[in-house]
NURORO-108658 format. One record per residue: residue in one letter; x, y, z of N, C-alpha, C, O in turn. Coordinates in steps of 0.2 Angstrom, whole numbers, plus 5000, padded with zeros to 4 digits. Layout:
N
AXYZXYZXYZXYZ/...
***
This chain:
423
M509850795039510250835044510250905041510350915035/L510150955045510151025043510751065046511051055051/P511051105041511551155043511451185050510851215050/G511851185054511751225060511451185066511451205072/H511051135064510751095069510851015067510350985066/P511450995067511650925065511350875070511250815068/E511150895076510850845081510150835079509850785082/I509750865074509050855073509050815066509250845061/T508850755066508750715060508050685060507750675065/L507850665054507150635053507250565053507650535049/R506950525058506950455058506650425052506150445050/P506850365050506550335044505850305045505450305040/F505750285051505150255053504750285059505150315063/P504150275060503850305066504150265072504350205072/F504250305077504550275083504050225086503450235086/P504350165088505050145089505250095084505750055084/Y504850095078504950035073505550045069505850095068/R505849985067506449985063506349955056506849955052/A505749945054505549925047504749935047504449945052/A504549925041503849935039503549885035503849865030/L502949865036502549815032501849825031501549845036/A501549815025500849815024500649755020501049725016/I500049725022499749665019499249695014498749725016/A499449685007498949715002498649654999498949624994/S498049645000497649584998497249594992496849644992/D497249554987496749564981496149524983496149474986/I495549554981494949524984494649464979494049444981/D495049444975494849384970494449334974494649304979/V493849314972493449254974493249264981492949214984/C493449314985493249324992492549334993492249374990/T492249294997491549294999491449345005491949355009/P490849375006490749415012490949385019491249415023/A490749315019490949285025491649275027491949285032/T492049265021492749255022493049325024493549325028/F492849375020493149445022493049465029493449485032/L492449445032492349465039492749415043493049445048/A492749355042493149315046493949325046494249325051/V494149345040494849365040495049425044495549425047/H494649475043494749535047494549535054494849575058/R494149495056493949485063494549455066494749465072/F494949415063495549385065496149425065496449445070/L496249455059496849505058496849565062497249575067/N496249605061496149665064495949665071496149705076/G495549615073495249605079495649565084495949595089/E495749505083496049455087496849475088497149475093/L497149485082497849495082498049575083498549595084/G497549615081497649685082498149715077498449765078/L498149685071498549705065498149755061497649745059/P498449815060498149865055498149845048498649865044/V497649805046497649785039497049805035496549805038/A497149835029496549855025496549805019497149785017/D496049805016495949755010495749795004495849855004/S495549764998495349794992494649774991494349734994/C494349804985493649784983493549794976493949824972/F493049754974492849754966492249804966491849804970/G492149834960491549864958491049814957490449814959/V491249764953490749704951491149644951491749644948/G490949584953491249524952490849474947490349494945/Q491249424946490949374941490749304945490249274943/E491249284950491149224954490449234958490349284961/P490049174958489449184962489649194970490149164972/G489349244973489449254980490049304981490249314986/Q490449324975490949364976490749434979490249464978/L491149454984491049514988491249574983491849584981/A490749614981490849664976490249714978489749704981/Y490349774975489849834977489249824973488649834976/F489249804967488649794963488549714961489049674961/L487949704959487749634956488049634949488349684947/A487949584946488349574939488049624934488449634929/D487449654935487249704930487649764930487549804926/G488049774936488449834936488149894938488449954938/R487549894940487149954942486749944949486549994952/T486549884950486149864956486649854962486949804962/P486549894967487049884973486849814976486349794977/A487449774978487349714981487049724988487149774991/P486849664991486649674998487149695003487049725008/T487749675001488349695005488649765003489249775006/A488349794999488649864997488749905003489249945004/P488249905008488349945014488949925018489249965022/L489049855018489649835021490349865018490749885022/L490349865012490949895008491049965010491549995011/E490450005010490450075012490750085019491150125020/A490450045024490650045031491450035031491750065035/A491649975028492349955028492850015025493350025028/I492650045020493050105017493050155022493550185023/R492450175025492450235030492850215036493150265038/D492850155038493250135044494050125042494450115047/G494150125036494850115034495050035033495650025032/L494549995033494649925032494749905025494949855023/I494549955020494649945013494950015011494750065012/D495550005008495850065005496050064998496350104995/S495950004994496149994988495549974983495149934985/L495649994977495149964972495549914967496049934964/H495249854967495549804963495349804956495049754954/S495349864953495149874946494349884947494049864952/W494049894942493249904942492949844943492349844945/G493249784941492849724942493349664939493849674937/D493049604940493349544938493149524931492549504930/F493549534926493449514919493949464916494149474911/N494049414920494549364918494349324912494849304909/E493749314912493549264906493449304899493649274894/A493249364899493149404893493249474895493049504900/P493449514890493449594891492749624892492349594889/P492749674896492049704897491849744891492349764887/E491249744890490949784885491149864887490949884892/P491449904882491649964884491150014887491250044892/K490550014884489950054887489750024894489650064899/F489749964895489649934902490149954907490049974912/L490749954905491349964909491350044911491350054917/R491150084906491150154908490550174913490650214917/H489950144911489450154916489550124923489350154928/L489850064923490050034930490550084933490350094939/A491050104930491550144934491250214936491350234941/L490850244931490450304933490050294939490050344944/T489650244939489150234944489450224951489250244956/F489950174951490350164957490650224960490550234966/T490950264955491250324958490750374961490850404966/E490150384957489650424960489350404967489250444971/H489250334967489050314974489550324979489250344985/L490150314978490650324984490650404985490750424991/Q490650444980490750514981490150544985490150584989/R489550514984488950534987488950514995488750554999/A489350464996489450435003490050475006490150455012/G490350515003490950555005491550505006491950515011/L491650455002492150405002492650414996492450434991/S493250394997493750394992494150334993494150304998/L494550314988495050264988495750284985495750314980/K496250274989496950304987497250254982497750284979/I497150194982497550144978497150104973496550084974/W497450104967497250064962497650004961498250004961/I497449944961497749874960497549844954496949824953/N497949834949497749794943497549724944497749694949/H497149704940496849634941496949584936496749604930/G497149524937497049464933497349464926497849494924/S496949434922497149414915497149464910496949524912/P497449454904497449504899496749534897496649584894/A496249494898495549514897495349574900494849604899/N495649594906495449654910495749714907496249744909/R495449734901495649794898495649854902496049904900/Q495249854907495249914912495849934916495949984918/N496349884916496949894920497349944917497349964911/F497749974921498250034919498850004916499049944916/F499250044913499950024910500349974914500449984920/T500549924910500949874913501549854908501349854902/R502149844910502649834905502549774901502749764895/T502249724904502149654901501549644898501449584895/Q501049684898500349674895500149734891499849784894/S500249724885499949784880499249784880498949834878/E498849734882498149734882497849784887497249794887/F498249804892497949844898497949914895498449944894/V497349944894497350014891496850054895496650104892/G496750044901496250084905496450154906496050204907/D497150174905497350234905497550274899497850324898/D497350234893497450264886496850294884496350264882/P496850364883496250404881495950384874495450404873/A496450354870496250334864495850264864495550244859/S495850234870495550164870494750174872494650214876/P494350124869493650124872493550104879493050114882/W494150074882494050054889494350104894494550084899/Y494550164891494850214895494350234901493750254900/T494550234907494250254913494650284919494450294924/A495250294917495750324922495550384925495650404931/D495150424921494850494923494450484929494450524934/L494050424929493550414935493950384941493750404947/A494550344940494950324946495250384949495350394955/K495450434945495750494948495250534952495350564957/A494550534949494050574953493950534959493650564964/L494050474960493950434966494450444971494350424977/G494950474969495550494974496150454974496550454978/V496250414968496750364968497450414967497450454963/Q497950394971498550424970499150374969499650394966/F499050314971499550254970499250204966498650184966/Y499650164962499450114958499950054958500550064958/W499649994958500149934957500049914950499449894948/G500549914946500549894939500949824938501249814933/M500849774942501049714942501849704943502149654941/E502149754947502849744948502949704955502649724960/L503349654954503449614960504149604962504549614957/T504349604968505049594970505149534975504649524979/P505649494975505749444980506149454986506349414990/W506249524987506649544993506349604996506049644992/P506449615002506249685006506649735002507149735000/L506349795002506649854999506949895004506649935008/S507649895004507949935010507950005009507950025003/I508050045014508150115014508850135015509050195015/Q509250085016509950095018510350125011510150105006/A510850155012511250185006511450125002511750075004/P511250124995511350064991512050054990512249994989/W512550104990513250084989513550044994514150024994/T513150045000513450005006513249935006513449895010/R512849915001512549845001512649804995512449824990/P513149754996513249714990512649684986512649674980/A512149664990511549634988511249684983510949664978/H511249744984510949794980511249794973510849794968/W511949794972512249794966512149724962512149724956/L512049674966511949604963511249604960511149584954/R510749634963510049644960510049684954509749674949/V510449744955510449794949510849764943510549764937/G511349724945511749694939511349634936511249634930/G510949594940510549544937509949574933509749554927/N509649634935509149664931509449694925509049694920/S510049724925510349744919510449694913510349704907/L510649634916510749574911510049554908510049544902/K509549554912508849544909508649594904508349574899/N508749654906508649714901508949704895508749714889/L509649684895510049674889509749624885509649624878/A509549564888509249514884508549534881508449514875/K508149574884507549594882507649644876507249644871/M508149684876508349724870508549684864508249694859/F508949634865509049584859508449544856508449534851/L508049534861507449494859506849544856506349524855/G507049604856506549654853505949674858505449684856/R506049664864505549674870505849734874505749734880/R506049784871506349844875505749874880505949894885/S505149874877504649904881504549864888504249894893/Q504749804889504649764895505249774899505349734905/Q505749814898506349824902506149854909505649894909/R506449834914506249864921506849914923507349894923/R506549974925507050024928507349994934507049954938/R507950024936508350004942507950014948507849984953/D507650074948507250104954506650054955506350064961/Q506350024950505749984951505949914955505449884957/I506549904955506749844960507049864966507249814970/T507249924967507549944973507149994977507350014983/S506550024974506250074978505450054979505250014975/L505250074985504550054986504050074981503550044979/A504150144979503650174975504050224971504550254973/V503850234964504250274960503750314956503150294955/P503850384955503450424951503350404944503850374941/L502750404941502550374935502050414932501550434935/T502050434925501550474922501150424917501550394913/L500550414919500150364914500050394907500250454906/R499750354903499750374896499250434895499350464889/D498850454899498450504898498650574902498350624902/G499350564904499650624907499550624915499750674918/W499150574918499050574925499650554929499850494928/P499950594933500450574937500250534944499850554947/V500550474945500450434950501050404953501650414950/W501050374959501550334962501450264961500950234963/A501950234957501850164955502250124961502850134961/F501950074964502350034969502449964968502049934963/S502849934971503049864970502749824976502749854982/R502649764975502449714980502849654981503249644976/F502949624986503349574988503049504988502449504990/N503349454985503049394985503549334986504149344983/R503449294990503949234992503449174992503049164996/H503549134986503149074985503549014982504049024979/P503348954984503748894982503748894974504148854972/Q503248924971503148914964503548974960503448984954/G503849014964504249064961503849134962503349144965/L504149184959503949254960503149264958502849304961/W502949224953502249234951501849184953501249174950/G502049144958501649094961501049134964501149184968/R500449104964499849144966499849134974499649084976/P499949194978499949184985499249184988498849224985/N499149154993498549164997498649155004499149155007/R498049145008498149145015498449085018498649075024/H498549035013498948965015499648965013499948915013/T499849025010500649035009500949085013501549105011/L500649115018500949165022501549145025501949175027/K501549075027502149045030502749055026503349055029/Y502749065020503349085016503449155016504049175017/A502949195014503049275014503249305020503549355021/L502949275026503049305033503549255037503449265043/A503949225034504449175037504849215042505049275040/P505049195048505549225052506149255048506449315049/A506449215043507049245039506849305035507249345035/V506249305032506049365028505949425033506249475031/L505649415039505549475043506149495046506249555047/G506649445047507249465050507649505045508049555047/Q507649485039507949525033507649595033508049645032/L507049595033506649665033506949705038507049765037/V507049685045507249725050508049745049508249795050/Q508349695047509149705046509249755041509749795042/E508849755036508949805030508549875031508549915027/A508249875037507849935038507349945032507450005029/G506949905030506649905024505849915024505549915030/F505549925019504849925018504649865014505049845009/L504049835015503849785012503049785011502749795016/I502749785005502049775004501949705001502149694996/L501549665005501449595003500949584998500349614999/Y501049544993500549524988500249464990500549414991/T499549464991499249404993498549404991498249454989/H498149354992497449344991497149314997497149254998/L496949355002496649325008495949285008495749255012/G495649295002495049265001495149194998494649154997/M495749174996495949114993496249064999496649095003/P496149004998495748964994495048974996494848975002/R494548974991493848984992493548924995493148935001/S493548874992493248814995493748764999494148734996/D493748775005494148735010493848725016493648765020/P493748655017493348635024493748645030493548645035/G494448665029494848665035494848735038494348775037/P495248745043495248805047495448865042495748855037/L495248925044495348985040496048995038496249005033/F496448995044497248995043497548925045497348905051/L497948895041498248835043498748855049498948915049/A498948805053499348815059500048855057500148905060/P500348835052501048875050500848945048501248985050/D500348955044500149025042499949065048500049125049/R499549035052499249075058499849095063499949145065/Q500349045063500949055067501349115064501649155068/A501449115058501749175054501449235056501749285057/L500749245056500449305057500549325064500549385066/E500449275069500549285076501249315077501349355081/F501749285074502449315074502549385072502849425075/L502249395066502149465064501849515069502049565070/A501249495072500949535077501349545083501349595086/D501749495085502149505090502749555089502849595093/M503049555083503549605081503249675081503549725082/Y502549675079502249745078502149765085502249825087/H501849725089501649755096502249765101502149805106/H502849735099503449745103503849805099504449815101/G503549835095503849895092504449885087504949925087/V504449825084505049815079504849825072505149865069/I504249795070504049805063503349845063502949825066/W503349905060502749945059502249915054502449915048/V501749885056501249865052500749915051500449945055/A500549935044500149985043499749965037499849915033/T499149995036498749985029499250015023499650045024/T499049985018499450005012499450075010499950105009/A498850105011498850175010499250215015499550265013/R499150195021499550235026500250225025500650275026/L500550165024501250155023501550195017502050225017/L501150195011501350225005501350305006501850335004/T500850325009500850405011501350425015501750475014/Y501550385020502050405025502750405021503150445022/R502850355017503450345014503550405009504150435008/Q503050425005503050475001503250545004503750585002/V502950555010503050615014503750615017504150665017/Q503950555020504550555023505150565018505650595020/Q505050545012505550555007505650625004506150645003/T505050655004505050725000504950785004504850835001/L504850775011504650835015505250885015505850865016/R505050945015505551005016505351035023504851055024/W505951035027505851065033506451095035507051085033/D506451145040507051175043506951185050506351175053/V507451205054507451225061507551295062508051325060/L507151325066507251395068507351395076507051365080/R507851435078507951445085507651515088507651565085/Q507251505093506951565097507151565104506851525108/G507651595105507951595112508251525114508651505110/D507951495119508251435121507851375117507951315118/Q507351395114506851345110507051335103507351385100/L506951275101507051255094506351235091505951205094/G506251265085505651245081505751215075506151235070/I505451155074505551115068504951135064504351115066/H505051165058504451195054504451145048504851145044/L503851115047503751075041503351115036502851145037/H503651115030503451165025503051135019502451135019/T503451095015503051075009503250995007503850975010/V502850965003503050895001503350914994502950934989/A503950894992504150904985504050844981504450804979/D503450834979503250784975503450794968503250844965/P503850754965504150764958503650774953503850794947/L503050744954502550744948502050804949501550804945/R502050834955501550884956501950944959502450944961/S501551004959501851064962501951054969501651014972/L502451094972502451094979501851104983501451154981/R501751064988501051074992501251064999501751035001/Q500851095003500851085010500551015012499951005010/P500850975016500550915018500050925023500050985027/T499550885024499050885029499350855036499850825036/V498950875041499150845048499150765047499550735050/E498650745044498550665043499250635040499450585042/E499450675035500050645031500650645035501050605034/V500750695039501350695043501350655050501850645053/A500750625051500750585057501250525057501350495052/G501550515062502050465063502750485062503250455064/L502850545059503550575058503850585065503550605070/S504450555065504850555072505550595070505850575065/F505750635075506350675074506850655080506650655086/Y507450635078507950635083508250705085508350745081/T508250715092508550775094508750765102508350725105/D509250795103509550785110509150835115509350845121/R508750885112508450935116507650925115507350975113/A507450875116506750855114506250905119505750935116/T506450915125506050955129506051035127505551065129/A506551055123506551115121506451125114506551175110/T506051075111505951075103505251065102504851025105/K504951105097504251105095504151095088504651115084/L503651065086503551055079502951095076502451105080/F503051125070502551165067502351145060502751125056/L501751155059501451145052501051205050500551225054/D501251245045500851305043500751355049500251385050/G501351355053501351405058500951385065500951415070/R500651325064500251295070500651245073500951195070/E500751245080501051195084500751125083500151125084/L501051075082500751005082500850975088501350985092/A500350935090500450885096500950835095500950805090/T501450835100501950785099502050745106501750765111/R502450695105502550655111503350645112503650645107/P503550635118504250625119504450555115504050515116/M505050555113505250485110505850465114506450495113/P505750415118506350385122506850355117506750345111/P507450345120508050315116507750255113507450215116/D507950245106507750185103508350135102508850145106/H508350095098508950045097509550075095510150045096/T509550145093510150175091510450215097511050235097/G510050215103510250255109510050325109510150365113/R509750345103509450415103508750425104508350385102/G508550485107507850495108507650555104508050585100/G507050585105506850645102506050655103505850655109/L505750675098505050685098504650665092504950655087/M504050645093503650615087502950645087502650665092/I502650645081501950655080501650585080501750545077/P501150585085500850515086500550485079500250525075/L500550425079500250385073499450395074499250395080/P499050395068498350395069498150325071498550275071/P497550315074497250255076497250205070497150225064/P497250135071497150085066496450085063496050125066/P496350055058495650045055495150025061495349985065/A494550055061494050045066493749975064493849955058/T493549935069493249865068492549865069492249805070/A492149925070491449915072491049885067490649845069/C491249885060490849855055490949775055490449745053/L491449755058491549685059491149655064491049595064/E490949695069490549665074489749665072489349635076/E489549695067488849695065488749635061489149595058/R488049615060487849565056487649585049487349635048/W487949555044487849575037487649515033487749455035/P487349525027487149475023487749435020488149465018/V487749375021488349335019488149275014488549235012/
***
């Protein structure tokens, strides 16, 4: 709310949505055939804007990855990965590769990371998200509270490669933080559940202190915020985000496409809407790998169809992980004001106040979806860098208020899913 213009406020979600969700899938053991089938169903049949992750190199036979096991020879499906990144169907790097069995040889890792980065840069491609992967043997992972073996962001380590991830365009990273609840945007002091969560976390931190595990303590904002600013060990500032898991085996039960019925249950989605929250789902859509049954079992398919229904009816905004994180960062830190020119009002978008970087002007792509409540929509215009932005009228939503909005960008393209690829 701005002084002098209390009738103009920034809506928390793109109109008409009341909550937001992204499905962030780790690519473990996923074959090319499964990747194509999953996204033909999610993005094609259901029309859900879902992006996936990728490996530089895999270890499992048939694993979808950019390189063969030698880490330098592009796999037959490397063009598929490039097309999927270009179309927005892949927005995350699930670390440089799968090294669950043994740590990578440092020279091999460096060469792999450098070659992968160079290949994508030559193709004009980038990836905004880094997702840590797997067992403690994956030394290439970035800082995590619970795994001292992860040293990919430590410049003193032979496994240091964070500089190449930065060159690849990474801005957000997942350091193994999980939450069992949607992350509400409502004022925390109005919600008893917030204080119960914070209190429980404080007791756990106290126990860790007495056990000599102070480094494993979790900050309050890590269990209540979608993403928090974090400086990695080499001084690189990033946004560290949390993912949601609901699994019968507990928070660290390994989720897959046959456990979506728990994570996307009506009760979960209902709570997400009630709390006006954000949720980034932790899952592995390529698992289980060997299954003679249907791609999605009936309860999981129904859960996805229910989510798609809420998306298409304007209740839950489903977006790719990169899109959702970018939107939330801008929506939280945008500086703007309102100027009156005669009978007209101008909403001027100025800078994004990123706490880890200097003030910068957001791009047109970054402000896409921003929606403003105003009772004078027809007399209000939006400006960025002095240029008027294309907007649409925003009819009254569930609050009874209307306004204007910057249209959302189109969902990931699906052209590459319609082509024939080596599988």
